[in-house]
C-alpha positions as CSV (number, residue, x, y, z in Angstrom):
1,M,21.1,7.3,12.6
2,W,20.8,10.8,11.8
3,G,18.2,13.2,11.2
4,T,17.7,13.5,7.1
5,P,16.8,11.5,4.5
6,A,19.5,9.0,3.5
7,V,20.2,7.2,-0.3
8,K,17.9,3.9,1.3
9,E,15.2,6.1,1.7
10,I,15.3,7.5,-1.5
11,E,15.0,4.4,-3.3
12,L,12.5,2.6,-2.1
13,A,10.4,6.3,-1.8
14,E,11.8,5.8,-5.9
15,T,9.8,2.0,-5.5
16,L,6.6,3.0,-4.2
17,V,5.8,5.6,-6.3
18,E,7.2,3.5,-9.1
19,D,5.1,0.7,-8.5
20,I,1.6,2.2,-6.9
21,R,-0.8,3.8,-9.1
22,G,-1.8,7.5,-7.8
23,L,1.4,8.1,-5.7
24,D,3.0,11.1,-6.8
25,Q,4.8,11.9,-4.1
26,V,5.5,10.1,-0.2
27,R,6.5,10.6,2.6
28,F,7.7,7.7,5.4
29,T,6.4,7.4,9.3
30,S,7.6,4.8,11.5
31,T,4.1,3.0,11.5
32,G,0.9,2.6,9.9
33,T,-0.5,4.1,12.6
34,E,1.6,7.5,11.4
35,A,0.9,7.0,7.7
36,V,-3.0,7.1,8.8
37,M,-2.8,9.9,11.4
38,S,-0.6,12.2,9.2
39,A,-3.0,11.2,6.0
40,I,-6.0,12.4,7.8
41,R,-4.2,15.9,9.0
42,L,-2.8,16.4,5.1
43,A,-6.2,16.2,4.4
44,R,-8.0,18.4,7.0
45,A,-5.2,20.4,5.8
46,F,-6.5,20.8,2.0
47,T,-9.9,20.6,2.5
48,G,-10.2,23.2,5.7
49,R,-12.2,20.4,7.6
50,S,-12.5,18.9,10.2
51,L,-14.6,15.8,9.8
52,V,-13.7,12.4,9.6
53,V,-15.9,9.3,7.8
54,K,-15.0,5.8,8.1
55,F,-16.6,3.0,8.6
56,E,-17.3,0.3,11.9
57,G,-14.8,-2.4,12.2
58,A,-12.0,-1.3,9.9
59,Y,-9.0,-0.7,12.5
60,H,-7.4,2.0,11.6
61,G,-3.9,2.6,13.9
62,H,-4.3,3.7,18.0
63,S,-4.5,7.3,17.3
64,D,-7.3,8.8,18.9
65,G,-9.5,9.6,16.0
66,M,-9.6,5.9,15.0
67,L,-10.4,4.8,18.0
68,V,-14.1,6.0,17.5
69,K,-15.9,2.0,16.8
70,A,-12.6,0.7,16.1
71,G,-12.4,-2.8,14.5
72,S,-9.8,-5.5,15.6
73,G,-8.3,-5.4,18.9
74,A,-10.6,-2.6,20.2
75,S,-13.6,-5.2,19.6
76,T,-11.6,-8.4,20.4
77,V,-11.9,-7.2,23.9
78,G,-15.1,-6.1,23.9
79,T,-15.0,-2.4,23.6
80,Q,-15.1,0.0,20.5
81,D,-14.1,3.0,21.9
82,S,-11.0,3.4,24.2
83,L,-10.4,5.4,27.2
84,G,-8.3,8.6,27.3
85,V,-10.1,10.0,23.8
86,P,-11.2,13.2,23.9
87,P,-14.8,13.9,23.6
88,G,-13.7,16.3,20.8
89,V,-12.3,13.6,19.3
90,V,-14.9,11.8,19.0
91,N,-17.5,14.5,17.7
92,D,-14.7,15.0,14.5
93,V,-15.0,10.9,13.1
94,V,-18.5,9.7,11.7
95,S,-18.7,5.4,11.5
96,L,-20.6,4.0,8.7
97,P,-21.5,0.6,8.3
98,Y,-19.8,-0.5,5.5
99,N,-21.2,-1.4,2.1
100,D,-24.1,-0.2,2.6
101,V,-23.9,3.0,0.0
102,T,-27.4,4.0,0.9
103,I,-26.4,4.9,4.3
104,L,-23.0,6.9,2.9
105,E,-25.6,8.8,0.2
106,D,-27.5,10.4,2.8
107,T,-24.6,10.9,4.9
108,L,-22.5,13.3,2.4
109,A,-25.7,14.4,1.9
110,K,-26.2,15.8,5.0
111,I,-22.7,16.6,6.0
112,G,-20.8,16.4,3.1
113,D,-19.6,19.9,3.5
114,Q,-18.1,19.1,7.0
115,V,-16.5,16.5,5.8
116,A,-12.4,16.6,5.6
117,C,-12.5,12.8,3.8
118,V,-13.8,9.4,3.4
119,L,-10.8,6.8,5.1
120,A,-11.3,3.2,4.3
121,E,-9.2,0.0,4.0
122,P,-10.4,-1.5,0.5
123,I,-10.7,-5.1,0.7
124,V,-11.5,-4.6,4.5
125,G,-9.2,-7.3,7.4
126,N,-9.9,-6.2,10.9
127,M,-13.9,-7.7,11.7
128,G,-12.4,-10.8,9.1
129,I,-12.1,-10.1,5.8
130,V,-14.4,-8.3,4.1
131,P,-15.0,-7.3,0.2
132,P,-16.4,-4.4,-1.1
133,R,-19.9,-5.4,-2.5
134,P,-19.8,-4.7,-6.7
135,G,-19.4,-1.1,-7.1
136,Y,-19.4,0.0,-3.7
137,L,-15.4,1.9,-3.7
138,E,-16.5,3.5,-7.1
139,R,-19.3,4.8,-5.8
140,M,-17.3,6.1,-2.4
141,K,-14.9,7.9,-4.3
142,E,-17.8,9.6,-6.4
143,L,-19.8,10.5,-3.5
144,A,-16.6,11.8,-1.9
145,H,-15.4,14.0,-4.8
146,D,-19.2,15.2,-5.2
147,A,-18.5,16.5,-1.3
148,G,-15.3,18.0,-2.0
149,S,-13.6,15.7,0.1
150,L,-10.9,14.0,-0.2
151,L,-10.0,9.7,-0.3
152,I,-8.2,7.7,1.5
153,F,-6.9,4.1,1.2
154,D,-5.8,2.6,4.6
155,E,-4.1,-0.2,2.4
156,V,-1.3,-1.1,5.5
157,I,-3.1,-4.6,5.2
158,T,-3.5,-4.7,1.5
159,A,-0.5,-3.1,-0.2
160,Y,1.2,-5.6,-1.9
161,R,-0.7,-8.6,-0.6
162,F,-2.9,-9.3,-3.2
163,H,-0.5,-8.4,-6.4
164,Y,1.9,-6.3,-6.8
165,G,0.9,-2.6,-6.3
166,S,-2.2,-1.7,-4.6
167,A,-5.8,-3.2,-3.9
168,G,-7.1,0.0,-5.3
169,S,-4.9,-0.6,-8.0
170,W,-6.6,-4.0,-8.4
171,L,-9.9,-3.2,-7.7
172,G,-9.6,-0.4,-10.2
173,V,-10.4,2.6,-8.1
174,I,-7.8,4.9,-7.7
175,P,-7.6,7.1,-4.2
176,D,-6.5,10.5,-3.6
177,L,-4.1,9.2,-1.0
178,Y,-2.6,5.8,0.6
179,A,-1.8,5.1,3.9
180,L,0.9,2.3,3.9
181,G,2.6,0.3,6.2
182,K,4.5,-4.1,6.8
183,A,5.5,-4.8,3.5
184,I,7.2,-2.3,2.8
185,G,9.2,-2.5,6.2
186,G,10.0,-6.2,5.3
187,G,9.7,-6.9,8.9
188,L,11.1,-3.7,10.8
189,P,9.3,-0.4,11.4
190,Q,7.5,1.5,8.2
191,G,4.7,3.4,7.6
192,A,4.2,6.3,4.6
193,Y,1.5,8.6,3.1
194,G,0.7,9.8,-0.4
195,G,-1.1,10.1,-3.4
196,R,-1.6,13.0,-5.2
197,H,1.3,16.1,-6.4
198,D,-1.5,19.1,-5.2
199,V,-2.5,17.3,-2.3
200,M,1.2,16.9,-1.1
201,Q,2.6,20.6,-1.6
202,Y,0.7,21.1,1.9
203,V,3.0,19.1,3.5
204,S,5.9,21.2,4.9
205,P,8.6,22.7,4.4
206,L,6.8,23.6,1.0
207,G,3.1,24.0,2.7
208,G,2.1,24.5,6.5
209,M,1.5,20.7,7.6
210,F,3.9,19.6,9.3
211,Q,5.4,15.7,10.1
212,A,8.7,14.5,10.7
213,G,9.9,11.9,12.6
214,T,14.0,11.0,13.4
215,L,13.4,7.6,12.2
216,A,10.9,7.9,9.9
217,G,12.6,6.2,6.9
218,N,15.1,5.2,8.3
219,P,18.1,3.3,6.7
220,L,18.0,-0.4,8.1
221,S,13.7,-0.3,7.6
222,A,14.7,0.5,3.9
223,V,17.0,-1.9,3.1
224,A,14.5,-4.0,4.6
225,G,11.7,-2.7,2.0
226,L,13.4,-2.7,-1.1
227,A,14.9,-6.5,-0.4
228,T,10.9,-7.8,0.7
229,L,9.7,-5.8,-2.8
230,D,12.6,-6.7,-4.7
231,V,11.4,-10.4,-4.1
232,L,8.2,-9.8,-4.4
233,R,8.9,-9.2,-7.7
234,Q,11.5,-11.6,-9.1
235,E,9.4,-14.1,-7.8
236,N,5.8,-12.8,-8.2
237,P,4.2,-15.2,-5.9
238,Y,0.6,-14.1,-5.6
239,E,-1.2,-16.7,-7.8
240,R,1.0,-19.9,-6.4
241,M,-0.1,-17.9,-2.3
242,D,-4.4,-17.6,-3.7
243,R,-3.8,-21.1,-5.4
244,L,-2.8,-22.5,-1.2
245,A,-5.5,-20.1,0.1
246,T,-8.1,-21.3,-2.4
247,V,-7.4,-25.5,-1.5
248,L,-6.8,-24.2,2.5
249,A,-10.3,-22.2,2.8
250,E,-12.4,-24.8,0.5
251,N,-11.1,-28.0,2.5
252,I,-11.6,-26.2,6.0
253,L,-15.0,-25.6,4.8
254,D,-15.9,-28.6,3.9
255,I,-14.2,-30.4,7.0
256,A,-16.7,-28.1,9.6
257,R,-19.7,-28.9,7.4
258,N,-18.6,-32.9,7.8
259,F,-17.9,-32.2,11.8
260,G,-21.4,-30.6,12.0
261,H,-20.3,-27.0,12.7
262,A,-22.0,-24.1,10.7
263,V,-19.4,-21.6,9.3
264,S,-19.3,-19.5,6.9
265,I,-15.5,-18.2,4.9
266,N,-14.7,-14.5,3.2
267,R,-11.9,-15.3,1.5
268,V,-10.0,-12.5,-1.2
269,G,-6.7,-13.9,-2.4
270,S,-4.2,-15.3,-0.4
271,A,-6.5,-14.1,3.0
272,F,-10.0,-15.2,4.2
273,T,-11.5,-15.3,7.4
274,V,-13.4,-18.3,9.0
275,F,-16.7,-17.1,10.5
276,F,-18.4,-19.0,13.3
277,Q,-21.6,-18.8,11.8
278,E,-23.8,-19.0,8.7
279,G,-24.5,-16.7,5.9
280,A,-22.3,-14.8,4.6
281,V,-20.5,-11.6,5.8
282,Y,-20.7,-7.9,4.0
283,D,-20.1,-6.2,7.5
284,Y,-19.4,-5.5,10.9
285,D,-23.0,-6.5,12.1
286,D,-23.1,-9.3,9.9
287,A,-19.4,-10.5,11.8
288,K,-19.7,-10.0,14.9
289,K,-22.4,-12.7,14.5
290,S,-19.8,-15.4,14.6
291,D,-19.2,-17.5,17.8
292,A,-16.9,-15.7,19.7
293,T,-16.6,-19.0,22.2
294,L,-16.6,-21.2,19.6
295,F,-13.7,-19.6,17.9
296,A,-11.9,-19.5,21.3
297,K,-12.5,-23.4,22.2
298,F,-11.0,-24.1,18.5
299,H,-8.1,-21.1,18.7
300,R,-6.8,-23.7,21.6
301,L,-7.5,-26.8,20.0
302,M,-5.8,-25.9,16.9
303,L,-2.8,-24.6,19.5
304,E,-2.9,-27.8,21.0
305,Q,-2.0,-29.7,17.1
306,G,1.0,-26.7,16.8
307,I,-1.1,-24.6,14.6
308,Y,-0.9,-20.7,16.0
309,L,-4.1,-18.9,14.9
310,A,-4.3,-15.2,15.4
311,P,-6.4,-15.2,18.5
312,S,-9.2,-12.8,17.2
313,R,-12.5,-14.4,16.0
314,F,-12.4,-10.8,13.6
315,E,-8.7,-11.3,12.6
316,A,-7.6,-12.9,8.8
317,W,-5.6,-16.0,7.8
318,F,-2.8,-15.4,5.7
319,I,-1.0,-17.4,3.2
320,S,2.6,-16.2,2.7
321,A,4.9,-16.7,0.3
322,A,6.7,-18.4,2.9
323,H,4.1,-21.2,2.6
324,S,3.9,-24.8,1.1
325,A,1.8,-27.3,0.3
326,R,3.3,-29.7,3.1
327,D,2.3,-26.2,5.6
328,I,-1.6,-26.4,3.9
329,D,-1.7,-30.3,4.4
330,R,-0.2,-29.7,8.4
331,T,-2.8,-27.3,8.9
332,L,-5.5,-29.0,7.2
333,E,-4.5,-32.3,9.2
334,A,-5.3,-30.2,12.5
335,C,-8.5,-29.0,11.6
336,R,-10.1,-32.0,11.2
337,K,-8.5,-33.1,14.9
338,S,-9.6,-29.9,16.1
339,F,-13.3,-29.7,14.6
340,R,-13.4,-33.4,15.6
341,Q,-13.2,-32.5,19.1
342,L,-14.8,-29.0,19.0
343,K,-18.1,-29.3,21.1
344,P,-21.1,-26.7,20.6
345,N,-21.6,-24.7,22.9
């Protein structure tokens, strides 16, 4: 291991730039947390501003500022924030309800000249799967640019999940900067951030925004990432994954209702979330209505059937390229047994 670019790191960078619209240049990190943290620092350097606008229920890693009203793990353990985050950091982060255009418009009208970036998951994956309302991302980008700030998409979960490339391009909205992870490491530690060429010129050594790491873009992670992306490109499993997810989600809904349980499901492509509640889920307040106790009982029952779900009511179910129709059938049989045994609170 040596602290200089390697051949495979360059190949991975070239692949990402070719695959992802709006990714003119890319810089590697070791994790998604670092990728988001670096993208925010870059937005602040480019704009000369401090404030970050993010959305309640979204999880962007465990850097200090991103633990202000964090989703996913922080929500599961019963706190929206974390000990150890300085008050000054909290003051630089504004968290808004997701999918509410009016609040975003009002906020940027008041403080837009102080906002360095608007940070969002294009499809939220950490308060459960929550897709954007029609036109919401387009308006988000327009409002960010009108305020002179940058739009950052955290695609650590969403890139290469719904199609071969970014969710931003899949949805037709290209951000100024991306944060990437997970798939691009092929199961090994890997993150990256990048975007507009003019913005990336602010990164050292070309500019004054410093970011580095001996293991960022290391050869082992780069090889694993290239191998994973090659499989996705060659096999193009997205239609089959989508089909399996549709079968699983629709049947879970039917099974739950047949046994008298109120559930709703949000699904986008091969990812979905089962909410133990009635009614649609559009934001974090909606997601918090999901019955945590009932989910915990269901999780235990499914585990006893040999199916290990993510242990949080806010997490997503993901169909992967490795799953088969047989896996779906086995999961549905476990759901039947579990919903049959599940007792209301």
